[in-house]
N, C-alpha and C positions, 0 to 999 in steps of 0.2 A: 504494500499499500504506500503510495507516494502522495505527499502533501505539497502541492505547489502554491506559492503565494502569487496571486494575480494582481492584487492591489495591496499596498501597505496601509494606505490612509484614504478611505475607510478600508478595514480588512476584508478581503475577498480571497478564499482559498478553494482550490480544486483538489479533491481526494480521488485518485484514479489508480486502481479501481477500488471502490468499497466492496462491490460484490464481483466475483470472478465467475468464469463459466465452469460448470454448466448452471450454477445457481441463478445467475442473472436471467437467463432465458426462461428457466423453470418458473421463476417468480413472475416474469412478464406474462406468461401464458396463464398462470393461475389468476392473477389479478384481472386480466382481460375476461376471463370466463366467469368469475365468481362474484365480482362486485356489482352493486346495483347502480350502473351508470346512468346518469341523467343529463338532460340537455335543457336546462332552465332558460326562460326568457328574461331579459333585462330591459328596462325602460331607457332609451336613449332618445333625446330630442323629442320627447313626447310620444314615441312609438315603441312597441314591444318587438324585440329582436331575439331570436335563439342564439345562444352563444356558439361560436364556431369551433366547438369541440365538445366532448362529454366530460362530466366531472362527478366526483363524490366528496362531500365534506364529511370527515369522520373524526371521532375523538371522544373525550370525556363528556358526560351528559351536560355539563355546565358550559361547555365550550361552543356556545353559539356565536355566529359570525355574521357581520353585516357589510355588505358592499353593493354599490350600484343600486341603492334604495331597497334591497331585499335582505331579509334575514334568513340565514340557513342554519337549521338544526342538525347537529351531527348524527351521523350514522354510528352505531356502536363499532368498537374496534374489531376488524377482521383479524383473526389470530396471526396470519401472515404479516399483515401490516403493523400489528403490535410488535412482532419479532423484529421487523425492519426498524422501527422506532427505537427499540433497545439497542440494536446494532449501531445505529447512528449515534445515539447518545454515548455509547461505549467508545466509539471511535473518536468523538470530539474530546471525551475525557482524557484519552491518551496525549492529546495535543494541548491539555490544560484548559479546555473550554468547558464550562459547567452549562449543560443544556438540560432543560426541564420541559420537553415538548409534551403537550397534552392534546394535540390535534394535528391533522394533516389535510391538505387539499390535494386530491388526486386529479390529474387532468389526463385525458386520453385523447391523443391526436391520431386519427386514422391514417393520415398521410401528411405530406408536407404542406398541403393547402390549408390544413386546419391550424389555427393560430391563437395567440394571446396578444392583445394590444398593449401599448405602452402604459406602464403603471408602476407604482411603488407599493410595497406591502407595508403601508403605514396607517392602517385603520386604528382607531382608538383602542379597540379590544387588545391590540398587541403591545400596548404600552410604548414607552419612550425607548428609542434605539433598539428595536427587537433584533433577535438572532433568528435567522432563517436558514434552513438546511434543505436542499432540493436534491433528491436522488433521481437519476435519469435512467430509464430502461428502454431498450429497443433502439430504433433508428437514430443515429447520431445527428443532431441539429445544433446550430448555433444560437445561443441566447445573446441578443444585442443589448448593449448598455449605452446609456447616454447620461451626461452630466446635466443636472437640472439648471445650472447657471452657465453651461456651455464653456467651461473654463479649459477644457481639453476635448479632443476629438472622441466621437463615439467608437466603440470597439465591440468585437464579437468574442464570445467564449464558447468554443465547441464542447459539447457535453457528450462524452462517449457513453456507451452502453455500460451500466453498472457504476458510473461515477457519481460523486457527491459534490455539489457546489455549496459552499458555506458563505453566506453573506453576513458579516459581523456588524456590530453596533455602528451606526451612522451611515450604513450603505443606503438604507431606504430613505433617509433624510436628504441624501446628496445626489443619488442617481435614480433613474428609471430603468426598467428592463422590458423587453418584449421578445416573444417568439414569433418572428415575422414569417409569412408564407414563402416557401422555396419549392422548387421542383425536385423534391427528394422523396423517394418511395419509402414505405415502411411504417409500421406502427410504432408509436412512442407513448410511453406513460411516464409522467413525472409525479413524484410524491414531495410535496413542499411542507416540511414539518415546521411547526410554530407553537408558540405558547400563548393562549388566550387567557387574559387576566380575569379574575373575578370582577364582577360589576362594581364592587365597592372600591377596588384599586384603580378603576379607570373613571371614577366620578359618576357611575350610573346608579 
């Protein structure tokens, strides 16, 4: 397992691989077949649009999450996803990072045309300077980053099958990221682990 520092300030690391073969492909196939994938609609500019991918929000019962004007209640932990959460936490612990993830957003991209637009994971539920860890499975695609104040050029981070991208404190405050459409074949599933704070801790 190799940990590569992509940015020092704010800290962004790539762990490649977190899962080797044949484990990574077995996990991909199981999650694709067994999870209750959904394609919710979100309201943009006064109209409802289905998201250009499928997703599942999963985690502890209290880990409700709100974005784009909708509240998502978590599915119970699938045993394989809970095991992946623990493996991610253990890997980060070896690097001296204390992670206490209680939820995960899983996104399923059937091919390179399915996508995720520009955003930061900075919802109030995640607290100040959240730690985000994203496990990539399946077809390798680049995650595009851009600085919010444009102080440096945008850049790509290619995410291999079985790799883990860690976005440390300050990343969501200073950068946005997107999975833009590309003519790349193959299924991809990402698991973005995070910690949703109790409502009392976020002023709710």
